SETITI-623795 format. One record per residue: x, y, z of N, C-alpha, C in turn; residue in one letter. Coordinates in steps of 0.02 Angstrom, whole numbers, m for minus. Example, Ala and Ser with C-alpha at 12.3 -4.5 7.8 and 13.67 -1.06 7.14 Angstrom:
<atoms>
ATOM     n.x     n.y     n.z    ca.x    ca.y    ca.z     c.x     c.y     c.z  rest
ATOM     660    m284     390     615    m225     390     660    m165     390     A
ATOM     642    m112     354     684     m53     357     645       2     394     S
</atoms>
This chain:
<atoms>
ATOM     n.x     n.y     n.z    ca.x    ca.y    ca.z     c.x     c.y     c.z  rest
ATOM    6832    4384    8924    6815    4426    8930    6806    4530    8883     M
ATOM    6847    4487    8832    6865    4522    8780    6790    4578    8764     K
ATOM    6750    4492    8752    6705    4519    8730    6668    4581    8786     T
ATOM    6653    4565    8835    6622    4597    8878    6640    4672    8914     C
ATOM    6733    4697    8903    6755    4740    8895    6695    4789    8861     V
ATOM    6690    4774    8776    6699    4782    8743    6595    4828    8758     I
ATOM    6555    4773    8740    6509    4767    8748    6486    4840    8816     G
ATOM    6511    4863    8862    6504    4859    8952    6519    4946    8916     C
ATOM    6587    4939    8889    6608    5017    8836    6574    5043    8777     A
ATOM    6531    4991    8745    6487    5022    8701    6421    5044    8742     M
ATOM    6401    4997    8772    6301    5047    8848    6350    5103    8849     L
ATOM    6382    5102    8879    6409    5191    8904    6402    5214    8866     L
ATOM    6433    5182    8823    6452    5277    8758    6405    5285    8723     L
ATOM    6359    5230    8744    6276    5250    8675    6206    5306    8733     L
ATOM    6246    5262    8825    6191    5317    8851    6212    5365    8878     Q
ATOM    6272    5384    8888    6324    5458    8897    6285    5530    8889     C
ATOM    6282    5547    8914    6226    5622    8871    6298    5681    8861     K
ATOM    6289    5695    8816    6332    5746    8786    6311    5821    8768     A
ATOM    6315    5857    8777    6293    5932    8785    6269    5930    8714     P
ATOM    6220    5949    8698    6179    5956    8662    6125    6064    8649     M
ATOM    6183    6063    8583    6138    6157    8596    6080    6142    8566     Q
ATOM    6059    6095    8501    6013    6107    8445    5966    6086    8485     E
ATOM    5886    6110    8491    5813    6107    8500    5839    6049    8492     P
ATOM    5815    6037    8401    5788    5970    8357    5807    5925    8399     E
ATOM    5889    5938    8426    5948    5827    8434    5884    5822    8532     V
ATOM    5860    5876    8566    5872    5889    8621    5777    5864    8639     R
ATOM    5729    5868    8594    5709    5839    8567    5696    5785    8569     R
ATOM    5723    5754    8535    5715    5682    8502    5753    5631    8538     A
ATOM    5794    5672    8563    5821    5611    8638    5778    5660    8698     L
ATOM    5750    5684    8721    5689    5667    8780    5749    5707    8832     G
ATOM    5779    5747    8836    5816    5797    8829    5781    5839    8849     A
ATOM    5738    5871    8838    5724    5960    8842    5650    5945    8861     D
ATOM    5623    5894    8920    5559    5937    8941    5502    5861    8929     A
ATOM    5539    5822    8883    5485    5765    8843    5505    5696    8886     V
ATOM    5446    5707    8923    5426    5637    8966    5439    5583    8934     P
ATOM    5499    5526    8978    5497    5445    8963    5440    5438    8931     A
ATOM    5435    5415    8883    5406    5366    8846    5339    5405    8827     G
ATOM    5368    5469    8809    5305    5507    8810    5247    5452    8718     A
ATOM    5195    5488    8711    5186    5442    8607    5193    5483    8600     E
ATOM    5153    5482    8521    5168    5513    8472    5094    5523    8452     A
ATOM    5092    5578    8419    5021    5602    8449    4961    5552    8375     D
ATOM    4928    5505    8360    4916    5478    8326    4833    5502    8321     A
ATOM    4823    5566    8322    4760    5570    8272    4785    5620    8264     T
ATOM    4835    5662    8224    4842    5722    8174    4858    5690    8148     A
ATOM    4844    5734    8091    4857    5708    8008    4872    5778    7970     V
ATOM    4886    5774    7941    4927    5802    7842    4856    5879    7860     L
ATOM    4871    5922    7857    4827    5975    7811    4825    5965    7741     A
ATOM    4869    5961    7715    4880    5949    7649    4903    5845    7619     E
ATOM    4854    5826    7597    4918    5750    7594    4955    5774    7534     P
ATOM    5008    5717    7550    5061    5728    7507    5068    5725    7425     L
ATOM    5012    5698    7420    4980    5661    7334    5002    5603    7299     G
ATOM    4979    5597    7281    4965    5546    7254    5027    5505    7184     D
ATOM    5053    5457    7221    5117    5426    7196    5071    5385    7137     F
ATOM    5119    5381    7084    5123    5345    7017    5209    5307    7013     T
ATOM    5181    5221    6997    5219    5168    6987    5259    5173    6929     D
ATOM    5333    5166    6938    5375    5202    6875    5396    5127    6852     L
ATOM    5370    5078    6860    5391    4985    6843    5456    4966    6902     G
ATOM    5449    4890    6885    5511    4878    6922    5598    4897    6905     A
ATOM    5644    4908    6948    5731    4903    6907    5718    4839    6876     L
ATOM    5760    4844    6801    5762    4802    6733    5848    4805    6770     R
ATOM    5874    4744    6744    5939    4717    6742    5940    4637    6775     G
ATOM    6020    4626    6748    6018    4555    6744    6028    4500    6820     K
ATOM    5995    4448    6831    5996    4453    6896    6047    4410    6914     R
ATOM    6078    4412    6968    6133    4414    6974    6153    4339    6959     A
ATOM    6223    4335    6959    6231    4266    6947    6244    4226    6982     V
ATOM    6220    4160    6974    6190    4107    7021    6161    4093    7052     G
ATOM    6067    4149    7042    6031    4162    7084    5948    4142    7053     W
ATOM    5973    4099    7066    5905    4052    7048    5837    4083    7096     S
ATOM    5796    4124    7036    5702    4162    7083    5646    4154    7011     E
ATOM    5628    4091    7018    5570    4072    6985    5501    4145    7001     P
ATOM    5511    4136    7034    5436    4228    7050    5463    4280    7042     Y
ATOM    5525    4263    7018    5518    4349    6943    5480    4367    6937     L
ATOM    5457    4431    6911    5426    4458    6866    5517    4459    6814     P
ATOM    5473    4425    6738    5510    4433    6683    5561    4520    6690     A
ATOM    5612    4493    6652    5653    4555    6643    5669    4600    6710     G
ATOM    5671    4560    6777    5702    4590    6833    5747    4573    6860     V
ATOM    5776    4585    6912    5824    4576    6963    5802    4547    7059     F
ATOM    5822    4525    7067    5813    4491    7142    5831    4550    7202     A
ATOM    5838    4559    7237    5825    4619    7309    5794    4662    7327     G
ATOM    5795    4689    7359    5758    4680    7436    5791    4746    7509     G
ATOM    5735    4795    7529    5770    4838    7568    5827    4874    7522     D
ATOM    5800    4926    7474    5862    4950    7416    5865    5018    7458     P
ATOM    5897    5062    7462    5934    5117    7449    5964    5159    7404     W
ATOM    5970    5222    7358    5968    5220    7291    6032    5293    7319     M
ATOM    6077    5282    7277    6089    5350    7306    6131    5413    7224     G
ATOM    6169    5468    7225    6199    5483    7159    6259    5490    7174     Q
ATOM    6308    5503    7121    6371    5513    7141    6343    5582    7124     E
ATOM    6399    5627    7155    6385    5705    7157    6485    5692    7074     L
ATOM    6504    5683    7089    6555    5692    7033    6554    5627    6978     E
ATOM    6520    5615    6946    6508    5565    6893    6446    5567    6884     T
ATOM    6372    5591    6922    6308    5602    6914    6272    5533    6900     G
ATOM    6332    5483    6935    6283    5411    6902    6281    5404    6942     R
ATOM    6176    5356    6954    6147    5318    7023    6176    5274    7029     W
ATOM    6139    5241    7104    6200    5192    7161    6113    5156    7171     W
ATOM    6101    5095    7164    6056    5062    7205    6094    4997    7249     V
ATOM    6062    5006    7300    6116    4956    7335    6045    4927    7383     F
ATOM    6065    4842    7406    6003    4795    7408    6037    4761    7451     Y
ATOM    5958    4699    7473    6014    4638    7507    5977    4579    7450     T
ATOM    6023    4538    7449    6020    4450    7429    6028    4424    7446     L
ATOM    5984    4361    7472    5974    4332    7523    5962    4262    7533     G
ATOM    5968    4232    7578    6053    4189    7614    6081    4169    7544     P
ATOM    6139    4187    7540    6177    4137    7548    6225    4077    7597     N
ATOM    6199    4039    7566    6229    3975    7632    6295    3971    7665     P
ATOM    6332    4018    7633    6404    4016    7676    6433    4083    7730     E
ATOM    6384    4128    7700    6370    4196    7712    6329    4239    7749     V
ATOM    6255    4219    7774    6196    4242    7747    6185    4279    7675     G
ATOM    6149    4311    7702    6120    4364    7667    6197    4445    7641     A
ATOM    6188    4468    7592    6238    4510    7593    6179    4566    7544     Q
ATOM    6239    4610    7542    6238    4693    7498    6255    4683    7418     I
ATOM    6191    4696    7392    6242    4741    7310    6242    4755    7323     Y
ATOM    6247    4808    7219    6260    4845    7195    6255    4869    7120     R
ATOM    6227    4922    7129    6220    4921    7032    6202    4958    7014     R
ATOM    6239    5009    6961    6244    5069    6948    6227    5074    6870     S
ATOM    6180    5142    6889    6143    5184    6810    6133    5240    6762     A
ATOM    6118    5281    6727    6155    5359    6703    6090    5368    6744     D
ATOM    6020    5333    6764    5957    5366    6783    5907    5352    6840     T
ATOM    5885    5322    6877    5861    5300    6914    5817    5255    6866     P
ATOM    5795    5258    6826    5753    5216    6783    5806    5181    6754     L
ATOM    5844    5163    6740    5883    5119    6732    5919    5136    6661     G
ATOM    5951    5075    6612    5941    5022    6625    5979    4976    6692     P
ATOM    5996    4964    6713    6055    4932    6790    6120    4885    6777     W
ATOM    6186    4923    6777    6236    4884    6762    6218    4802    6802     S
ATOM    6266    4734    6792    6288    4717    6819    6298    4712    6912     D
ATOM    6257    4667    6901    6283    4641    6992    6361    4664    7047     A
ATOM    6368    4685    7050    6437    4667    7105    6410    4678    7179     Q
ATOM    6461    4637    7230    6438    4617    7296    6461    4680    7321     V
ATOM    6408    4701    7361    6455    4795    7404    6500    4739    7467     A
ATOM    6452    4725    7480    6474    4702    7567    6459    4646    7580     L
ATOM    6493    4614    7627    6475    4548    7649    6512    4534    7715     T
ATOM    6475    4456    7744    6521    4436    7800    6567    4439    7840     S
ATOM    6567    4442    7892    6676    4418    7906    6663    4350    7904     T
ATOM    6704    4350    7878    6725    4280    7873    6716    4233    7957     P
ATOM    6665    4177    7939    6656    4133    8008    6727    4133    8028     K
ATOM    6775    4089    7994    6817    4082    8030    6878    4109    8046     E
ATOM    6845    4190    8034    6874    4232    8084    6923    4236    8141     A
ATOM    6838    4233    8194    6848    4212    8259    6819    4283    8324     G
ATOM    6857    4333    8254    6850    4393    8284    6770    4365    8359     L
ATOM    6779    4411    8383    6747    4433    8446    6706    4477    8420     Q
ATOM    6764    4538    8386    6734    4596    8408    6681    4610    8350     A
ATOM    6701    4589    8313    6638    4566    8246    6595    4544    8270     L
ATOM    6537    4547    8251    6480    4518    8259    6438    4503    8185     R
ATOM    6453    4512    8152    6424    4506    8060    6455    4451    8033     D
ATOM    6459    4370    8066    6481    4326    8024    6426    4271    8002     T
ATOM    6351    4320    8022    6260    4262    7974    6250    4301    7932     H
ATOM    6296    4355    7891    6205    4375    7867    6227    4468    7870     G
ATOM    6251    4508    7827    6229    4568    7821    6161    4615    7761     V
ATOM    6120    4667    7800    6071    4678    7761    6024    4755    7777     E
ATOM    5995    4779    7752    5961    4829    7756    6025    4929    7771     T
ATOM    6032    4913    7738    6091    4949    7672    6058    5026    7707     I
ATOM    6089    5087    7720    6059    5165    7714    6137    5204    7723     T
ATOM    6159    5255    7695    6200    5317    7675    6150    5392    7665     A
ATOM    6210    5421    7704    6220    5465    7660    6283    5520    7660     C
ATOM    6287    5545    7629    6363    5607    7630    6364    5643    7689     R
ATOM    6450    5624    7699    6476    5678    7754    6522    5687    7753     V
ATOM    6558    5737    7724    6626    5797    7738    6652    5760    7676     S
ATOM    6604    5756    7640    6646    5721    7554    6620    5635    7552     G
ATOM    6610    5605    7587    6609    5512    7619    6570    5503    7622     R
ATOM    6558    5451    7603    6482    5414    7627    6515    5381    7672     W
ATOM    6466    5406    7748    6445    5333    7787    6361    5283    7787     F
ATOM    6381    5219    7811    6354    5186    7806    6319    5151    7894     W
ATOM    6250    5143    7888    6248    5109    7925    6207    5042    7905     L
ATOM    6213    4982    7928    6190    4909    7905    6153    4879    7966     Y
ATOM    6126    4827    7951    6118    4774    8011    6166    4726    8011     M
ATOM    6167    4687    8054    6210    4602    8050    6192    4574    8092     A
ATOM    6198    4495    8084    6165    4476    8127    6230    4422    8169     H
ATOM    6234    4403    8231    6294    4368    8232    6291    4301    8244     D
ATOM    6324    4227    8279    6301    4144    8289    6243    4126    8277     K
ATOM    6222    4173    8344    6175    4171    8393    6082    4219    8367     L
ATOM    6108    4245    8292    6071    4238    8269    6034    4346    8311     N
ATOM    6082    4344    8330    6062    4409    8331    6081    4468    8324     R
ATOM    6028    4556    8306    6073    4571    8246    6090    4611    8262     D
ATOM    6140    4660    8281    6186    4732    8266    6145    4789    8235     W
ATOM    6167    4839    8221    6155    4889    8180    6259    4914    8172     I
ATOM    6270    4901    8149    6321    4915    8121    6349    4993    8064     Y
ATOM    6380    5011    8059    6439    5079    8013    6518    5054    7975     A
ATOM    6512    5101    7930    6566    5082    7859    6573    5131    7824     A
ATOM    6606    5148    7806    6622    5191    7756    6683    5208    7703     E
ATOM    6637    5237    7657    6703    5263    7583    6689    5315    7533     S
ATOM    6746    5320    7500    6731    5353    7483    6713    5410    7429     H
ATOM    6666    5356    7407    6607    5347    7346    6590    5283    7356     S
ATOM    6528    5288    7310    6484    5245    7282    6505    5195    7257     L
ATOM    6553    5164    7214    6562    5119    7188    6622    5070    7216     N
ATOM    6669    5130    7229    6726    5092    7295    6726    5063    7368     G
ATOM    6769    5026    7376    6757    4971    7443    6721    5012    7497     P
ATOM    6702    4950    7538    6649    5009    7615    6711    4990    7667     L
ATOM    6739    5030    7706    6784    4987    7756    6715    4993    7826     R
ATOM    6749    4958    7838    6698    4932    7885    6727    4972    7971     K
ATOM    6685    5003    7999    6688    5029    8053    6683    4998    8163     L
ATOM    6627    4919    8120    6610    4884    8164    6573    4909    8192     G
ATOM    6505    4858    8272    6467    4897    8270    6458    4937    8309     P
ATOM    6389    4982    8304    6374    5043    8362    6307    5055    8402     V
ATOM    6264    4988    8389    6208    4992    8411    6185    4920    8443     S
ATOM    6150    4877    8468    6099    4840    8492    6064    4849    8532     G
ATOM    6047    4793    8551    5962    4775    8600    6010    4759    8653     P
ATOM    6035    4841    8682    6070    4865    8747    6006    4872    8817     T
ATOM    5982    4934    8768    5884    4967    8849    5849    4920    8819     L
ATOM    5807    4915    8888    5755    4888    8921    5710    4875    8897     R
ATOM    5684    4944    8847    5621    4930    8824    5645    4892    8769     W
ATOM    5685    4911    8730    5707    4881    8672    5752    4780    8689     E
ATOM    5735    4745    8723    5766    4676    8773    5692    4642    8746     M
ATOM    5662    4720    8804    5613    4687    8834    5559    4635    8750     D
ATOM    5562    4682    8702    5551    4699    8634    5597    4586    8601     I
ATOM    5638    4645    8586    5724    4579    8555    5693    4523    8570     F
ATOM    5666    4538    8658    5680    4456    8677    5633    4415    8691     N
ATOM    5562    4447    8681    5500    4413    8694    5468    4368    8639     S
ATOM    5532    4332    8582    5486    4301    8545    5515    4230    8559     A
ATOM    5486    4172    8540    5490    4101    8545    5592    4090    8503     T
ATOM    5593    4120    8471    5650    4102    8439    5704    4176    8432     R
ATOM    5773    4179    8447    5800    4257    8403    5788    4261    8372     V
ATOM    5803    4215    8308    5783    4229    8244    5738    4295    8203     I
ATOM    5669    4242    8262    5613    4276    8256    5620    4358    8246     D
ATOM    5647    4394    8308    5646    4461    8328    5707    4473    8266     S
ATOM    5695    4556    8291    5723    4603    8209    5770    4678    8275     M
ATOM    5805    4704    8278    5834    4754    8301    5889    4766    8230     Y
ATOM    5880    4826    8213    5927    4898    8191    5851    4922    8134     G
ATOM    5855    4892    8087    5838    4908    8011    5824    4978    8002     E
ATOM    5912    5020    8003    5903    5102    7994    5913    5154    7951     P
ATOM    5899    5198    7950    5902    5245    7892    5918    5324    7947     S
ATOM    6006    5360    7888    6020    5386    7927    6024    5457    7871     V
ATOM    6013    5524    7930    6023    5585    7842    6082    5619    7871     I
ATOM    6085    5672    7866    6168    5705    7890    6104    5777    7928     S
ATOM    6124    5824    7963    6118    5872    7961    6138    5889    8002     R
ATOM    6167    5983    8003    6200    6000    8040    6235    5986    8113     P
ATOM    6161    5975    8142    6201    5951    8234    6237    5894    8225     F
ATOM    6247    5883    8191    6296    5769    8145    6240    5748    8138     G
ATOM    6231    5665    8155    6199    5608    8100    6104    5608    8151     L
ATOM    6041    5586    8116    6015    5548    8133    5990    5499    8118     L
ATOM    5969    5433    8147    5973    5374    8107    5883    5356    8152     S
ATOM    5853    5338    8109    5769    5284    8124    5804    5246    8164     L
ATOM    5781    5175    8197    5791    5105    8205    5718    5084    8240     Y
ATOM    5720    5032    8231    5680    4989    8252    5695    4920    8301     S
ATOM    5616    4902    8362    5659    4810    8352    5583    4801    8363     V
ATOM    5577    4747    8311    5521    4721    8346    5527    4651    8340     R
ATOM    5475    4594    8320    5449    4542    8370    5380    4509    8343     S
ATOM    5369    4452    8352    5310    4426    8340    5310    4389    8398     P
ATOM    5219    4396    8384    5181    4376    8470    5123    4362    8451     S
ATOM    5083    4309    8455    5023    4276    8448    4963    4321    8434     P
ATOM    4949    4363    8442    4892    4432    8460    4947    4471    8383     N
ATOM    4985    4509    8370    5011    4520    8320    5052    4544    8311     G
ATOM    5148    4578    8274    5197    4589    8305    5214    4648    8355     E
ATOM    5223    4616    8375    5259    4710    8441    5319    4736    8423     R
ATOM    5323    4790    8377    5347    4838    8328    5367    4917    8385     V
ATOM    5411    4927    8393    5446    5027    8434    5467    5046    8401     K
ATOM    5517    5093    8376    5536    5117    8351    5572    5222    8387     S
ATOM    5636    5211    8380    5677    5278    8392    5660    5298    8372     S
ATOM    5740    5367    8397    5805    5402    8366    5849    5372    8395     I
ATOM    5933    5391    8384    5981    5389    8375    6010    5444    8328     M
ATOM    6069    5488    8382    6111    5540    8367    6193    5530    8371     H
ATOM    6214    5569    8327    6306    5538    8337    6336    5604    8309     S
ATOM    6330    5649    8350    6358    5728    8373    6422    5711    8318     P
ATOM    6428    5800    8323    6498    5798    8246    6545    5801    8291     P
ATOM    6596    5787    8229    6654    5763    8273    6665    5663    8277     G
ATOM    6630    5652    8297    6609    5584    8311    6608    5522    8256     H
ATOM    6599    5548    8195    6589    5514    8125    6587    5476    8148     H
ATOM    6504    5453    8172    6466    5433    8155    6461    5361    8214     G
ATOM    6534    5360    8228    6548    5269    8270    6491    5277    8358     V
ATOM    6520    5313    8370    6499    5326    8470    6417    5400    8459     T
ATOM    6377    5305    8450    6256    5352    8448    6288    5359    8507     W
ATOM    6179    5418    8515    6161    5421    8612    6091    5398    8567     L
ATOM    6073    5348    8629    5985    5348    8579    5903    5383    8662     K
ATOM    5916    5386    8633    5852    5410    8697    5841    5381    8733     R
ATOM    5820    5375    8797    5809    5313    8856    5743    5281    8851     P
ATOM    5708    5302    8783    5634    5267    8771    5608    5276    8709     Q
ATOM    5581    5240    8671    5560    5237    8614    5494    5325    8594     P
ATOM    5527    5328    8508    5478    5389    8499    5434    5377    8492     V
ATOM    5398    5337    8445    5343    5286    8463    5338    5261    8508     W
ATOM    5264    5221    8562    5266    5195    8592    5215    5201    8603     N
ATOM    5174    5186    8550    5077    5188    8559    5057    5157    8604     P
ATOM    4974    5133    8606    4953    5088    8673    4904    5065    8597     P
ATOM    4900    5011    8582    4867    4951    8553    4904    4913    8500     G
ATOM    4885    4856    8471    4918    4800    8425    4944    4836    8373     R
ATOM    4977    4812    8348    5009    4834    8310    4960    4822    8267     F
ATOM    4977    4869    8186    4921    4879    8134    4852    4898    8155     G
ATOM    4835    4938    8212    4757    4933    8268    4751    5055    8202     Q
ATOM    4693    5028    8188    4670    5105    8134    4693    5152    8186     R
ATOM    4714    5205    8142    4738    5254    8172    4794    5280    8204     G
ATOM    4854    5215    8208    4874    5219    8298    4966    5209    8236     V
ATOM    4986    5285    8281    5084    5258    8224    5086    5213    8295     V
ATOM    5092    5128    8252    5129    5098    8229    5204    5084    8247     V
ATOM    5216    5096    8227    5276    5098    8222    5321    5119    8128     S
ATOM    5390    5186    8131    5414    5188    8066    5496    5142    8056     I
ATOM    5455    5073    8039    5521    5010    8039    5497    5008    7969     N
ATOM    5545    4952    7963    5580    4950    7884    5556    4995    7841     H
ATOM    5590    5062    7830    5601    5088    7780    5650    5158    7831     G
ATOM    5644    5200    7780    5702    5226    7758    5658    5326    7782     G
ATOM    5722    5372    7778    5679    5429    7760    5708    5490    7768     W
ATOM    5658    5535    7758    5719    5593    7727    5718    5654    7753     T
ATOM    5757    5757    7749    5709    5795    7768    5722    5833    7692     F
ATOM    5650    5877    7676    5638    5907    7642    5623    5975    7664     I
ATOM    5640    6037    7655    5597    6083    7656    5567    6081    7720     D
ATOM    5613    6074    7778    5582    6074    7865    5544    6058    7871     G
ATOM    5541    5986    7858    5502    5953    7875    5528    5863    7847     V
ATOM    5532    5815    7908    5555    5752    7912    5500    5704    7910     Y
ATOM    5499    5666    7842    5479    5627    7814    5478    5562    7816     R
ATOM    5448    5553    7826    5467    5436    7862    5416    5384    7815     A
ATOM    5440    5356    7782    5403    5300    7744    5447    5219    7769     F
ATOM    5377    5176    7771    5376    5136    7847    5342    5090    7786     H
ATOM    5328    5039    7848    5257    4988    7824    5229    5000    7890     I
ATOM    5169    4937    7856    5121    4937    7959    5069    4891    7915     R
ATOM    5046    4833    7957    5009    4774    7967    4970    4768    7998     G
ATOM    4955    4714    7958    4883    4647    8035    4913    4601    8063     G
ATOM    4905    4564    8088    4935    4503    8118    4975    4474    8068     K
ATOM    5026    4447    8119    5074    4431    8090    5071    4342    8103     F
ATOM    5104    4324    8023    5118    4326    7991    5042    4369    7932     P
ATOM    5117    4411    7898    5044    4440    7826    5018    4406    7783     Y
ATOM    4974    4410    7784    4909    4387    7720    4929    4440    7657     G
ATOM    4886    4430    7589    4867    4511    7559    4857    4558    7543     P
ATOM    4860    4621    7545    4835    4686    7561    4835    4708    7630     G
ATOM    4896    4648    7660    4916    4686    7733    4963    4733    7743     Q
ATOM    5000    4704    7707    5061    4793    7689    5053    4820    7644     R
ATOM    5088    4901    7632    5108    4934    7592    5115    4994    7645     G
ATOM    5163    5036    7583    5217    5084    7595    5180    5136    7625     V
ATOM    5185    5175    7696    5147    5216    7728    5189    5262    7743     H
ATOM    5144    5336    7732    5187    5377    7733    5200    5433    7813     H
ATOM    5209    5450    7859    5242    5493    7930    5279    5572    7913     T
ATOM    5234    5577    7952    5299    5653    7955    5283    5675    8015     W
ATOM    5338    5750    8020    5371    5796    8080    5369    5839    8039     S
ATOM    5407    5914    8116    5426    5953    8090    5476    5975    8166     T
ATOM    5463    5931    8206    5499    5926    8263    5532    5845    8297     D
ATOM    5524    5820    8261    5549    5746    8285    5496    5699    8336     L
ATOM    5450    5772    8370    5438    5741    8431    5352    5721    8429     Q
ATOM    5299    5766    8383    5259    5750    8346    5250    5735    8309     T
ATOM    5234    5677    8276    5235    5629    8203    5142    5626    8164     W
ATOM    5151    5624    8138    5079    5645    8096    5037    5595    8030     H
ATOM    4991    5567    8049    4976    5523    7970    4980    5538    7914     L
ATOM    4998    5533    7860    4959    5549    7831    4888    5518    7809     D
ATOM    4857    5566    7782    4782    5515    7777    4754    5492    7730     P
ATOM    4813    5494    7667    4802    5453    7612    4837    5356    7636     D
ATOM    4850    5367    7655    4916    5297    7701    4846    5239    7683     N
ATOM    4869    5184    7650    4974    5185    7627    4987    5210    7541     P
ATOM    5000    5260    7588    5030    5306    7494    5083    5246    7433     V
ATOM    5111    5184    7436    5089    5147    7398    5049    5064    7429     I
ATOM    5018    5049    7392    4982    4996    7436    4987    4927    7373     P
ATOM    4992    4894    7418    4987    4787    7373    4949    4817    7345     T
ATOM    4948    4763    7262    4921    4810    7227    4854    4749    7204     G
ATOM    4838    4701    7166    4781    4664    7144    4796    4605    7140     V
ATOM    4751    4540    7127    4801    4478    7126    4794    4470    7078     E
ATOM    4880    4442    7062    4886    4424    6992    4939    4463    6987     G
ATOM    4962    4530    7002    4977    4581    6990    5076    4560    7039     S
ATOM    5130    4599    6995    5188    4600    7000    5186    4608    7084     D
ATOM    5148    4686    7127    5175    4703    7200    5075    4645    7230     T
ATOM    5056    4608    7228    4995    4575    7270    5022    4565    7329     Y
ATOM    5089    4503    7341    5106    4469    7393    5113    4508    7436     G
ATOM    5166    4591    7443    5181    4628    7506    5221    4704    7420     H
ATOM    5243    4728    7503    5279    4804    7442    5288    4848    7524     V
ATOM    5340    4838    7529    5413    4875    7599    5498    4888    7564     G
ATOM    5512    4904    7610    5560    4928    7641    5563    4992    7580     G
ATOM    5562    5062    7590    5556    5119    7509    5621    5151    7603     P
ATOM    5648    5177    7538    5676    5227    7522    5658    5311    7483     H
ATOM    5659    5344    7511    5650    5413    7469    5696    5450    7458     P
ATOM    5701    5483    7373    5745    5521    7373    5700    5559    7310     F
ATOM    5775    5618    7341    5744    5693    7271    5780    5654    7206     M
ATOM    5749    5684    7122    5770    5647    7062    5736    5747    7035     W
ATOM    5789    5752    7002    5721    5837    6975    5681    5865    6993     E
ATOM    5706    5856    7055    5646    5890    7075    5593    5902    7128     G
ATOM    5574    5834    7124    5524    5772    7118    5540    5719    7173     R
ATOM    5485    5707    7247    5497    5645    7279    5486    5587    7293     L
ATOM    5578    5538    7238    5534    5475    7214    5571    5411    7283     H
ATOM    5531    5370    7284    5508    5316    7328    5538    5251    7284     V
ATOM    5602    5206    7297    5649    5204    7285    5617    5120    7312     V
ATOM    5547    5024    7322    5541    5004    7381    5566    4918    7359     Y
ATOM    5553    4890    7359    5549    4811    7352    5449    4774    7337     H
ATOM    5479    4739    7305    5379    4722    7328    5386    4625    7259     A
ATOM    5355    4599    7285    5316    4504    7287    5279    4530    7236     Q
ATOM    5227    4458    7217    5200    4443    7171    5145    4411    7220     A
ATOM    5181    4381    7263    5162    4280    7303    5165    4303    7345     H
ATOM    5118    4295    7428    5108    4305    7492    5180    4277    7495     P
ATOM    5206    4290    7533    5276    4251    7582    5255    4176    7587     L
ATOM    5207    4175    7645    5200    4080    7637    5163    4061    7614     E
ATOM    5146    4071    7542    5124    4025    7486    5199    4007    7449     E
ATOM    5250    4065    7441    5303    4050    7412    5367    4001    7468     V
ATOM    5338    3985    7533    5349    3981    7578    5352    3902    7576     E
ATOM    5270    3900    7543    5206    3825    7540    5254    3783    7498     A
ATOM    5292    3840    7447    5288    3809    7368    5362    3767    7362     A
ATOM    5421    3824    7411    5502    3809    7415    5479    3765    7471     T
ATOM    5464    3748    7520    5492    3718    7574    5531    3741    7614     G
ATOM    5564    3855    7589    5565    3854    7647    5583    3898    7664     K
ATOM    5587    3928    7742    5549    3955    7771    5606    4057    7756     P
ATOM    5640    4027    7754    5688    4113    7708    5710    4097    7653     Y
ATOM    5686    4079    7628    5691    4068    7545    5674    4099    7491     G
ATOM    5652    4091    7427    5632    4104    7383    5579    4166    7393     S
ATOM    5583    4224    7410    5495    4277    7392    5506    4296    7315     K
ATOM    5568    4294    7260    5502    4342    7213    5502    4389    7227     G
ATOM    5565    4436    7284    5557    4481    7273    5584    4540    7246     R
ATOM    5588    4611    7222    5634    4635    7172    5595    4721    7184     H
ATOM    5633    4741    7155    5626    4820    7174    5611    4872    7121     L
ATOM    5559    4904    7146    5528    4968    7110    5526    5025    7123     R
ATOM    5503    5081    7087    5510    5119    7090    5438    5167    7068     L
ATOM    5445    5256    7153    5396    5285    7140    5372    5326    7127     A
ATOM    5353    5390    7121    5372    5447    7134    5296    5463    7145     V
ATOM    5310    5563    7166    5249    5596    7182    5240    5625    7145     V
ATOM    5206    5652    7106    5160    5712    7075    5136    5752    7085     Q
</atoms>
């Protein structure tokens, strides 16, 4: 009964209609003459390309203690789904990333620091882990792993969103806060789950719940509150089903109460990977620079993915309603056979450094299917590591 009350209360909070004066937010949430289920403009492209990306190489540092990763390139550490930011008070840079699964607590969030995004990076430390299973707290669903963390600075504090898994392998978006990038992250609890009809339709379409994914949040701060991209995806025989949308947390709600658009923002026709379609803005991050929202994300072909099918793509918008494809996509492609990025690139996060746009992302040399065949572990060792790229 306690779980039901909490779930129902959260659903009502997420679907409530709070007064918002900013046209940007009303358009984003479909509350200002935006038809439910409106499709993104998949034919528009940038008048001028963003620019060529130059790969700055892998982030280097000691591997995590006790972590065996035979498929890693020499001298780099394992990790995926990175977020990078700078502590303004000290000037030091921090990278947060997912590593796992740990047999006891599932995937965990690690962090390292460096004087610049180029490193060298400090030893790893655990930044966030699951609630112990023996705690038995039904209100906390993150008992089986945490991953894909994102953050923004709000009123002198850091606000965090991340994914977590409960004992049934269902995903939730959680929130946390901290006073610094080096300090402890205080969990604020779950803020969103697959509650809307379109979300549940995709999330429940897989044969196994473990194959579906809800969340992959990316949060930014704006004068009218916090905005977060998120996505719902599930594999199917005809290609992966993915839809993405935006959540909004008004000022004064401390990032705990979020409003969700009734229909997804990206709801295109066609299958995942169809040419010319903004299929999803998932498994990535976004930023707001000079009046433009720029999202970096993945697209791909039929699930499971093979070599060369994934790359980092760029999509942009000025009004959060119409999104435009970069004609140079993928801006960060997978590499040639034998390279450290041949198997996969993804999980991008954009940030500014020295006046230039950079993207930190993960990559692996071997396709997932090849690694699984060699190790016999469906969710085991992948050789995933972190890399940096810059727009020229």
